[in-house]
C-alpha positions as CSV (number, residue, x, y, z in Angstrom):
1,Q,27.6,-59.2,-52.8
2,C,30.3,-57.4,-54.7
3,H,33.5,-56.2,-53.0
4,C,33.0,-52.4,-52.9
5,K,35.5,-49.6,-52.9
6,P,35.9,-47.6,-49.6
7,N,32.8,-45.6,-48.7
8,V,30.8,-47.3,-51.4
9,I,27.8,-49.5,-50.4
10,G,25.1,-51.6,-52.0
11,R,25.0,-55.3,-53.2
12,D,26.2,-54.1,-56.5
13,C,28.4,-51.2,-55.1
14,S,26.1,-48.6,-56.8
15,R,25.9,-45.8,-54.2
16,C,27.9,-43.8,-51.6
17,K,27.5,-44.5,-47.9
18,T,25.8,-41.8,-45.8
19,G,28.1,-38.8,-45.3
20,F,29.8,-39.2,-48.7
21,Y,28.9,-38.1,-52.2
22,G,30.1,-38.2,-55.9
23,W,29.8,-42.0,-56.8
24,P,31.9,-43.8,-57.7
25,D,34.7,-41.8,-55.9
26,C,32.5,-41.1,-52.9
27,K,34.2,-38.1,-51.2
28,K,33.4,-37.2,-47.6
29,C,30.7,-34.5,-47.2
30,D,31.8,-31.2,-45.7
31,C,28.5,-30.5,-43.8
32,P,27.7,-30.0,-40.1
33,S,26.3,-32.8,-38.1
34,T,22.8,-31.2,-38.3
35,A,22.7,-31.6,-42.1
36,I,23.0,-34.3,-44.8
37,C,24.6,-33.7,-48.2
38,H,23.3,-34.4,-51.7
39,W,24.4,-37.8,-52.8
40,K,25.5,-36.4,-56.2
41,T,26.6,-32.8,-55.7
42,G,27.7,-32.8,-52.1
43,D,25.5,-29.7,-51.3
44,C,24.5,-29.6,-47.7
45,I,20.8,-30.1,-47.0
46,C,19.4,-28.7,-43.7
47,P,16.4,-30.3,-42.0
48,K,13.0,-28.8,-42.8
49,G,12.7,-25.1,-42.0
50,V,16.4,-24.8,-41.0
51,T,19.0,-22.4,-42.5
52,G,22.5,-21.1,-41.9
53,K,25.9,-22.3,-43.0
54,D,25.9,-24.7,-40.0
55,C,22.1,-25.5,-40.3
56,D,21.7,-24.1,-36.8
57,K,18.8,-21.6,-37.0
58,C,15.2,-21.5,-38.2
59,L,14.0,-19.9,-41.4
60,P,11.8,-16.8,-41.2
61,L,8.2,-17.7,-40.2
62,T,9.3,-20.9,-38.5
63,F,10.1,-21.8,-34.9
64,G,11.3,-24.6,-32.5
65,F,14.7,-25.5,-33.9
66,D,15.6,-29.2,-33.6
67,K,18.8,-30.5,-35.3
68,I,17.0,-33.6,-36.5
69,I,13.3,-32.7,-37.0
70,G,14.0,-29.1,-38.1
71,C,11.6,-26.1,-37.5
72,E,7.8,-25.9,-37.6
73,D,5.9,-23.3,-39.5
74,C,4.5,-20.3,-37.5
75,A,1.2,-20.5,-39.5
76,C,0.0,-17.2,-38.0
77,D,-3.4,-16.0,-39.3
78,P,-2.7,-12.8,-41.2
79,R,-6.2,-11.5,-40.2
80,G,-5.4,-11.5,-36.5
81,V,-1.8,-10.5,-36.2
82,L,-0.5,-7.1,-35.0
83,N,0.8,-4.8,-37.8
84,R,0.6,-7.7,-40.3
85,D,3.7,-9.3,-38.7
86,L,3.5,-13.0,-39.4
87,R,6.6,-13.9,-37.4
88,C,6.3,-15.9,-34.2
89,D,8.3,-16.5,-31.1
90,L,11.3,-18.7,-32.1
91,D,10.9,-20.8,-29.0
92,T,7.1,-21.0,-28.3
93,G,5.7,-20.3,-31.7
94,D,3.3,-17.7,-30.2
95,C,2.1,-15.3,-32.9
96,K,2.1,-11.5,-32.4
97,C,-1.7,-11.3,-32.1
98,K,-3.7,-8.2,-31.7
99,Q,-4.3,-7.6,-28.0
100,N,-7.5,-8.2,-26.1
101,R,-8.6,-4.6,-26.8
102,F,-9.8,-5.7,-30.3
103,F,-13.1,-7.3,-31.3
104,G,-14.9,-8.7,-34.4
105,F,-12.5,-11.2,-35.9
106,P,-11.2,-11.1,-38.7
107,K,-11.6,-7.3,-39.0
108,C,-10.4,-6.9,-35.4
109,Q,-11.6,-3.4,-34.6
110,L,-10.2,-1.5,-31.6
111,C,-12.5,-1.5,-28.5
112,R,-13.2,2.0,-27.1
113,C,-12.5,1.0,-23.5
114,D,-10.4,3.0,-21.1
115,I,-7.4,0.7,-20.3
116,R,-7.0,2.3,-16.8
117,G,-10.4,0.9,-15.8
118,T,-10.6,-2.5,-17.5
119,T,-9.6,-6.0,-16.5
120,P,-6.9,-7.8,-18.4
121,E,-9.5,-9.2,-20.8
122,I,-10.4,-5.6,-21.7
123,C,-13.5,-6.3,-23.9
124,D,-15.8,-9.0,-25.3
125,Q,-14.3,-10.1,-28.6
126,N,-17.8,-10.4,-30.2
127,S,-19.8,-7.5,-28.7
128,A,-17.0,-5.1,-27.8
129,R,-18.5,-4.7,-24.3
130,C,-15.9,-3.4,-21.9
131,F,-15.0,-5.5,-18.8
132,C,-14.7,-3.0,-15.9
133,K,-12.6,-3.4,-12.7
134,K,-14.5,-3.7,-9.4
135,N,-14.6,0.1,-8.5
136,V,-15.1,1.3,-12.1
137,D,-18.2,2.2,-14.0
138,G,-19.4,3.5,-17.4
139,A,-19.9,1.8,-20.8
140,Y,-16.2,2.4,-21.5
141,C,-14.9,1.8,-17.9
142,D,-13.8,5.4,-17.9
143,H,-14.9,6.7,-14.5
144,C,-15.0,5.7,-10.8
145,K,-18.1,4.5,-9.0
146,S,-19.8,7.1,-6.8
147,D,-18.1,5.6,-3.7
148,S,-14.6,5.6,-5.2
149,Y,-12.0,8.0,-6.8
150,F,-8.7,8.2,-8.6
151,L,-8.9,6.0,-11.7
152,E,-5.4,4.4,-12.1
153,E,-4.2,1.6,-14.4
154,S,-1.9,0.1,-11.8
155,N,-4.8,-0.2,-9.3
156,S,-6.2,-3.8,-9.5
157,Q,-9.6,-2.4,-8.4
158,G,-9.4,0.5,-10.9
159,C,-10.3,3.2,-8.3
160,T,-9.6,3.7,-4.6
161,K,-12.6,3.4,-2.2
162,C,-13.6,6.6,-0.4
163,F,-12.5,6.2,3.2
164,C,-13.6,9.5,4.8
165,F,-13.3,7.9,8.2
166,G,-16.7,6.3,7.8
167,N,-18.6,9.6,7.7
168,T,-19.6,9.5,4.0
169,D,-18.9,7.4,0.9
170,R,-18.8,10.3,-1.5
171,C,-15.5,11.8,-2.6
172,T,-13.3,12.9,-5.5
173,G,-9.6,13.1,-6.1
174,S,-8.2,16.4,-4.8
175,S,-7.3,19.3,-7.0
176,Y,-4.1,19.9,-5.0
177,V,-0.5,19.3,-6.0
178,F,2.3,17.4,-4.1
179,V,5.1,19.5,-2.8
180,P,8.0,18.6,-0.4
181,I,7.5,19.2,3.3
182,T,10.0,21.9,4.4
183,S,11.7,22.0,7.7
184,N,14.2,24.4,9.3
185,N,15.1,21.8,11.8
186,I,18.8,20.8,11.3
187,E,18.9,18.8,14.6
188,L,18.1,15.1,14.1
189,E,17.8,12.6,16.9
190,L,19.2,9.1,16.6
191,Y,17.8,6.0,18.1
192,N,18.9,2.4,18.6
193,V,15.7,0.6,17.5
194,S,14.9,-3.0,18.4
195,L,12.2,-5.0,16.7
196,Y,11.3,-8.5,18.0
197,G,8.0,-10.3,17.7
198,Q,5.4,-7.6,17.9
199,I,7.5,-5.4,20.2
200,F,9.0,-2.1,19.2
201,E,11.7,-0.4,21.3
202,A,13.6,2.8,20.6
203,I,16.4,4.1,22.9
204,R,17.6,7.7,22.1
205,L,21.3,8.0,21.6
206,K,23.3,10.9,23.3
207,K,24.6,13.5,20.9
208,N,28.4,14.2,21.2
209,E,28.7,11.0,23.2
210,D,27.2,8.3,20.9
211,Y,27.2,10.3,17.7
212,E,28.2,13.6,16.0
213,L,26.0,15.5,13.6
214,D,26.7,18.1,10.9
215,Y,24.4,19.7,8.3
216,T,25.8,21.1,5.0
217,N,24.1,21.6,1.6
218,N,20.9,19.8,2.7
219,I,22.9,16.7,3.7
220,F,23.2,15.4,7.2
221,S,26.7,14.0,8.0
222,I,26.6,11.6,11.0
223,R,29.5,9.9,12.8
224,T,28.4,7.3,15.3
225,S,30.4,5.3,17.8
226,F,27.9,2.5,17.9
227,G,30.1,-0.1,16.2
228,R,30.0,-3.8,16.1
229,E,30.6,-4.2,19.8
230,K,27.6,-2.0,20.8
231,S,25.0,-3.0,18.1
232,E,22.9,-6.1,18.6
233,T,23.6,-8.9,16.1
234,N,21.3,-11.4,17.7
235,P,18.7,-12.6,15.1
236,E,16.2,-13.1,17.9
237,N,16.5,-9.4,18.9
238,P,17.9,-7.4,16.0
239,S,18.6,-3.7,16.4
240,S,20.1,-0.9,14.3
241,I,20.5,2.9,14.2
242,Y,17.6,5.0,13.0
243,V,17.0,8.7,12.6
244,Q,13.7,10.2,13.8
245,L,12.3,12.8,11.4
246,P,11.5,16.3,12.7
247,K,8.0,17.4,14.0
248,E,7.1,19.0,10.6
249,F,6.7,15.4,9.3
250,L,4.4,14.3,12.1
251,G,0.7,14.9,13.0
252,N,-2.1,14.8,10.5
253,K,-0.6,13.7,7.1
254,I,-3.7,12.5,5.4
255,S,-2.7,14.9,2.5
256,S,0.5,12.8,2.0
257,Y,-1.5,9.7,0.9
258,G,0.1,8.6,-2.4
259,G,2.9,11.2,-2.1
260,L,6.5,10.3,-2.5
261,F,8.8,9.4,0.4
262,R,12.4,9.5,-0.6
263,Y,15.7,9.2,1.3
264,S,19.4,8.6,0.4
265,I,22.1,7.2,2.6
266,L,25.8,6.5,2.3
267,N,27.6,4.3,4.7
268,K,31.3,5.0,4.4
269,A,34.2,2.9,5.6
270,N,37.9,2.7,4.8
271,S,38.3,-0.7,6.4
272,K,37.3,-3.9,4.6
273,D,36.6,-5.5,8.0
274,Y,32.9,-5.2,8.1
275,E,29.8,-7.4,8.0
276,P,26.2,-6.6,6.9
277,A,23.8,-5.9,9.7
278,L,20.7,-8.1,10.1
279,L,17.7,-7.4,7.9
280,M,15.3,-5.0,9.5
281,A,12.6,-2.5,8.5
282,D,13.9,0.5,6.5
283,I,11.1,2.9,7.4
284,I,8.9,2.7,10.5
285,L,5.7,4.8,10.9
286,I,4.3,5.1,14.4
287,G,0.6,6.0,14.6
288,R,-2.0,6.3,17.3
289,N,-2.7,2.6,17.3
290,H,-0.5,1.1,14.7
291,T,3.2,0.5,14.0
292,L,3.9,0.1,10.2
293,L,7.0,-1.2,8.6
294,H,8.5,-0.8,5.1
295,E,11.1,-3.4,4.1
296,H,12.8,-2.5,0.9
297,I,13.8,-5.3,-1.5
298,E,17.2,-3.8,-2.4
299,Q,19.7,-3.2,0.3
300,P,22.7,-0.8,0.3
301,V,26.3,-1.5,-0.6
302,I,29.2,-0.2,1.5
303,N,30.7,3.1,0.2
304,E,27.9,3.5,-2.4
305,N,25.0,5.9,-2.3
306,F,21.6,4.1,-1.7
307,T,18.3,5.8,-2.6
308,V,14.8,4.6,-1.7
309,T,11.7,6.1,-3.3
310,I,8.2,4.8,-2.4
311,K,4.7,6.1,-2.6
312,L,2.9,6.5,0.8
313,L,0.3,3.8,0.1
314,E,-0.8,0.8,2.2
315,K,0.7,-1.7,-0.2
316,E,4.2,-0.5,0.8
317,F,3.8,-1.3,4.5
318,K,3.3,-4.3,6.8
319,G,2.2,-4.4,10.4
320,M,4.2,-5.9,13.2
321,D,2.4,-9.2,12.6
322,G,4.0,-9.4,9.1
323,N,0.7,-8.9,7.2
324,F,0.2,-6.1,4.7
325,V,-1.9,-3.3,6.2
326,T,-5.3,-2.3,5.0
327,R,-6.3,1.1,3.8
328,E,-8.2,1.6,7.0
329,Q,-5.1,0.9,9.1
330,F,-2.9,3.1,6.9
331,M,-5.3,6.1,7.1
332,M,-5.7,5.7,10.8
333,T,-1.9,6.0,11.0
334,L,-1.6,9.0,8.7
335,V,-4.2,11.0,10.6
336,D,-1.9,11.2,13.6
337,I,1.7,10.2,13.0
338,K,3.5,10.1,16.3
339,A,7.0,9.3,14.9
340,I,8.8,8.3,11.6
341,Y,12.1,6.4,11.9
342,V,14.4,5.8,8.9
343,R,17.2,3.3,9.1
344,I,20.7,4.8,8.4
345,K,23.2,2.1,9.5
346,Y,23.5,-1.1,7.5
347,F,26.9,-2.4,8.3
348,N,28.8,-3.5,11.5
349,L,32.4,-2.3,11.3
350,A,35.4,-3.6,13.2
351,L,36.2,0.1,13.8
352,D,34.4,2.0,16.6
353,T,32.9,4.6,14.2
354,V,31.0,4.7,10.9
355,D,30.4,7.8,8.8
356,I,26.9,8.2,7.3
357,E,25.5,10.8,4.9
358,F,21.7,11.1,4.9
359,E,19.1,13.2,3.2
360,F,15.3,12.8,3.0
361,Q,12.1,14.2,1.4
362,M,8.4,13.6,2.0
363,E,5.6,15.1,-0.1
364,T,2.3,16.5,1.0
365,A,-0.6,18.0,-0.9
366,V,-1.3,21.8,-1.0
367,P,-3.6,24.0,-3.1
368,G,-2.0,24.7,-6.4
369,N,-1.9,27.5,-8.9
370,K,-0.8,27.8,-12.5
371,I,2.8,28.3,-11.6
372,I,3.0,25.4,-9.1
373,D,0.8,23.0,-11.1
374,S,3.4,23.0,-14.0
375,N,6.2,22.0,-11.6
376,Y,4.6,19.4,-9.4
377,R,2.5,16.2,-9.6
378,K,-1.2,16.4,-9.2
379,A,-2.3,15.0,-5.8
380,T,-5.3,13.1,-7.2
381,S,-4.5,10.2,-4.9
382,V,-5.6,12.3,-2.0
383,E,-9.4,12.0,-1.4
384,Q,-11.5,15.1,-1.1
385,C,-14.6,13.9,0.8
386,L,-18.1,15.5,0.6
387,C,-18.4,15.8,4.4
388,P,-21.6,16.1,6.4
389,S,-22.1,19.5,8.0
390,N,-20.5,18.3,11.3
391,Y,-17.2,17.4,9.7
392,R,-14.4,19.0,7.8
393,G,-11.0,18.1,6.4
394,A,-10.0,16.3,3.2
395,S,-11.1,13.0,4.7
396,C,-13.7,14.4,7.2
397,E,-11.2,13.8,9.9
398,E,-11.9,17.0,11.9
399,C,-15.0,18.3,13.7
400,A,-16.6,21.4,12.1
401,E,-17.0,24.6,14.1
402,G,-19.7,24.2,16.7
403,Y,-19.2,20.4,17.1
404,Y,-17.0,18.3,19.4
405,R,-15.7,14.7,19.3
406,V,-17.0,11.8,21.3
407,Q,-15.5,8.4,21.4
408,Q,-18.6,6.6,20.1
409,G,-18.8,6.3,16.3
410,P,-16.6,5.0,13.5
411,Y,-12.8,5.2,13.6
412,L,-12.1,8.6,15.2
413,G,-15.5,8.9,16.9
414,A,-18.5,11.1,16.1
415,C,-18.8,14.9,16.0
416,I,-21.9,16.1,17.8
417,P,-23.1,19.7,18.3
418,F,-22.6,21.8,21.3
419,Q,-26.0,22.4,23.0
420,Y,-26.4,25.4,25.2
421,E,-29.0,25.3,28.0
422,R,-29.0,27.8,30.9
423,R,-25.6,29.4,30.5
424,P,-23.2,28.0,27.8
425,C,-21.2,24.8,28.7
426,E,-22.8,24.7,32.2
427,Q,-24.8,21.6,31.8
428,C,-24.3,18.2,30.2
429,T,-26.2,17.7,27.0
430,E,-29.0,15.1,26.7
431,G,-27.6,11.6,26.7
432,Y,-24.7,12.5,29.0
433,Y,-24.4,12.8,32.8
434,G,-22.0,14.5,35.1
435,D,-21.0,18.0,36.3
436,A,-20.1,20.2,33.3
437,T,-18.5,22.8,35.5
438,L,-15.5,20.8,36.8
439,G,-13.3,21.7,33.9
440,T,-12.0,18.2,33.2
441,P,-12.3,16.0,30.0
442,N,-14.6,13.6,32.0
443,D,-17.1,16.2,33.1
444,C,-19.8,14.8,30.9
445,L,-19.9,11.1,30.3
446,I,-22.2,9.2,27.9
447,W,-24.7,7.0,29.6
448,P,-23.5,3.4,29.3
449,V,-25.9,1.0,27.6
450,A,-26.5,-0.8,30.9
451,S,-27.7,2.5,32.6
452,N,-30.3,3.4,30.0
453,R,-33.0,2.1,32.4
454,I,-31.9,4.6,35.1
455,K,-31.3,7.4,32.6
456,Q,-35.1,7.4,31.7
457,F,-36.0,8.5,35.2
458,C,-33.2,11.1,36.0
459,Q,-33.2,14.8,35.0
460,S,-29.5,15.2,35.9
461,C,-26.9,13.5,38.1
462,E,-24.0,14.6,40.3
463,V,-20.7,12.6,39.8
464,D,-17.4,12.5,41.6
465,H,-14.0,13.1,40.0
466,S,-13.8,9.5,38.8
467,G,-17.2,9.8,37.0
468,S,-19.1,7.7,39.6
469,V,-22.7,8.8,40.2
470,L,-23.3,10.3,43.6
471,G,-26.9,11.2,43.2
472,C,-29.5,12.3,40.7
473,D,-32.4,14.8,40.4
474,C,-35.3,12.5,39.7
475,K,-38.3,13.1,37.4
476,E,-41.8,13.3,39.0
477,G,-42.8,10.0,40.7
478,Y,-39.3,8.7,41.3
479,N,-37.0,8.6,44.3
480,G,-33.6,7.2,45.4
481,T,-30.0,8.0,44.7
482,R,-30.3,6.9,41.1
483,C,-34.1,7.3,40.9
484,E,-34.5,3.5,41.2
485,F,-37.6,3.6,43.4
486,C,-41.1,5.0,43.0
487,G,-42.0,8.1,45.0
488,A,-45.0,8.7,47.2
489,G,-48.3,8.4,45.3
490,H,-46.8,6.2,42.6
491,Y,-46.3,2.4,42.2
492,G,-44.2,0.0,40.1
493,N,-40.6,-1.2,40.0
494,P,-38.3,0.9,37.7
495,Q,-35.4,-1.6,38.4
496,I,-37.1,-4.1,36.2
497,A,-36.6,-3.6,32.4
498,G,-39.7,-2.3,30.8
499,Q,-41.4,-1.1,34.0
500,S,-41.8,2.4,35.3
501,C,-43.6,4.3,38.1
502,Q,-47.3,5.0,37.5
503,K,-49.4,7.5,39.4
504,C,-51.8,5.9,41.9
505,E,-55.5,6.5,40.9
506,C,-57.0,6.3,44.4
507,N,-60.3,7.9,45.7
508,N,-59.7,10.5,48.5
509,I,-62.2,8.7,50.7
510,S,-60.3,5.4,50.7
511,M,-57.0,7.3,51.6
């Protein structure tokens, strides 16, 4: 072993040590740690597929930078990439392939499927057959099945099932347009609303005592004295201040399905001594049998305008049990909205008062014309049902003229025809009993299932004000208060299911 100069190595001192070049002088390489230098020239040599002055990035058409291993080739097949772009993701190496809507590799022709109605796979890559969503039909998945309507790309089912309150399964999207509901009511009522468990409680505040209200340029200005001392801050029983919308926004709002609900609020305060109120529902819909809650992901910031815009669809609301509501529950709420509450107070202030600015808007569908159609969205999300003759309304939610509602039947109940015997409305129709002349909602009651046996033998019955049967006019061969016995000349036991009173076939001599 020869005694080598500094930075020279080898038994015979014939080469530079790593990181040096230019034997026999062996000068230090001026290269980054990610590179090596040429032993003779000192040129920096990056790992495979790496470039840059500091050898810190991948060459085009490579990916996965590693300072030791280098970068791998993308190796994208030019026959299957989109727009002939052979580049790939610098981290994953994924090529920019033609999407699922192509078939017949390597020519990759475009499938003729309607994207609104197809699953993410779109089409078979060999046969080009379109894969339709659940409620979509057609070779190209371009129209709804007969019991559905409103083809929409964002709908995981493709189309919305006809609801029609169970009266038909045939409907189309309406030809109406959405317009804002107008109201001349400039008096709003404020409520302190509590939500705990599945209990909803709203206590009306007193104007000029608990709050002051002003209306200018379509904006409500509210000053409320319900400060930190008066608002509940208990997580077990949270409460906050809500405004109740006017009567124009209540009642039958089936035509608002899919329409926009928008409101803006501004909580103003000069003091920095405040704390956010507890999280609660932002919108509360009260229906006939349901209370629905919308909880917005974003929450307001003090002294900044906060705007919420949602579509009135079931996916935006939960029930009091915390579960998302079904289409049936949402439609049963829209058909008879009892109240709408919107939260307006989000901060508890050290001061006794807080200033709030509030404006709101809700859409409903109305018949359009050429002028209106150009300015408003089409209300194709509202169903237009092909109703049976005894129903009317966009969703068959009303009884047609000549029909009235009974409780039996799907959802809202059935609509049955008025039947006129003797003088109009003087007698209960077949299948019902009672006194039709009393003038009360319970004049005629439907025979309960348990009374079907008695009903067979009565022509009519007299009832008291509570609906209890006092006595019946019996058919021939029957007797008793409820026609539960056989009359003279007849035999049998009508109180036993399946039996009746039969006429005696006796010879006059034996009698």
